[in-house]
Structures are given as C-alpha cells and as structure tokens.
N, C-alpha and C positions, 0 to 999 in steps of 0.2 A: 485451672492450674493443678488440682490435685489429680486429675486424670494422667498427667504426665510425670508429676514429681514423686508421688508415691512409687510406682514402679521403678522409676530411675533410683530413688533410695533404695529400695529393696535389692537391685543390682549392685550398688554400691556396697551394701552390707555384705552380700555373698562374696564379693571381689575381697574385701577387707577379710573376711573369715578364711577364704582360700589362700589368701596371703600368709595370714597367721599359720595356717596348717604347712604350707611351704617352709616357713622359718622353723617350725618344730621338726618337720622331717629332715631338714638339713642339718640340724643340731644332732638329731639322733644318728644320721648317716655320718657325720664327723667323728661322734663317738665310736661307732662301731668300725670305722676305719682306723682310729686311734688306737683301738684295743685288738686290733687284727682279727676282728670276727669277720669283716669282709674284705676282700681285697680290691684296690683301685685297678688292678691290672685286668679284672673282669670288666668286660666291655659294656655290659648293662649298668653296673655300679658307677663306672666312669661317665657314662652318659647321664645318668639320673644325677650324679654328683655335679657335673657340668651345668646342666639345665637348672638345678637349684642355685648353684653359685651365680648363674647370670640373672636369675630372678631376684634373688635377695640381696646381693652385694651392692647394687646401687643405693639402697637405704641403710644398709648396715655399715657401709664403709665411712660415711661421715660421722655416724655414731661412735665408731671405734677410734676415729682421730679425736674425738672430744673427750672420750671417757680415759681415765688414766689406766696405765698399763698394769694388769693384774697378774701377770706371768702366763700360766697356761689357761687362766679362767677368763672366758670371754663373756662378758655381761651385755654386750650390745644386742643379742637377740631379745633378752628379756626386756630390755629398754624399749626396743622397738614395738614389741607385743604391748607393752604398757601404753606407749604412744598412740598405737592403733586401736586400743580398746577405748582411749579417751576420745579419739576422734569419732569413733563409732558412737559413743555413748552421747556425744554433742550433736550428731547427726540425728539420732533417734529423738532427743529433745526438740530439736528443730522440727522434725517431721511430726512430733505430736502437737506443736503449736500451730503448724500450718493446716493440720486436718481439722 
C-alpha cells in the first residue's frame, strides 16, 4: 500500500503547493493591473491573467459568496490558502500514520 500511496500523496502536495502559487501570482497580477503597472491590453498579460482566473476562480468564487463584502479588499485568496494549508496538514498527518 505504501508503494502507491506515498508517491500519490507527494503528487497531491505538489499540486496543492502549485495551486497556492497560482493564487499568489493571481493576486499580485491583479494588484499590478489595479495600480497601472502592467496593462491588460498587453497580450501576454491578458493570457496569463485569463489562465490564472480560470484556474483559481472555481474555488475562489464560492468563498467570495460566503464572505461579507469588504469593499476593495478581497479576503477570499487568504481564506483559500489557509484551507489548502489545513488540507495539506491533514494529509501529511495521515501519511505519517500510514507509513
């Protein structure tokens, strides 16, 4: 069982970490666009922004609906990162018990 489960959990951990990085990059890109540091008219910025939006929005959308409206401050990425860290910690504890 360990032969399959441990590498599978390692892949899950890498995917969670990559997803957290996608959230962080999406937040930074949104700030750069908001402060006119980068222009959404730039094709590369538009493509990267669109890809990040499509990756992160399925999980951020429901969290945004639950959280109260804070105006210009969006706390949903922080909430999602905390949830992902929690899930990762639970999976690490399970992996330790299984091995």
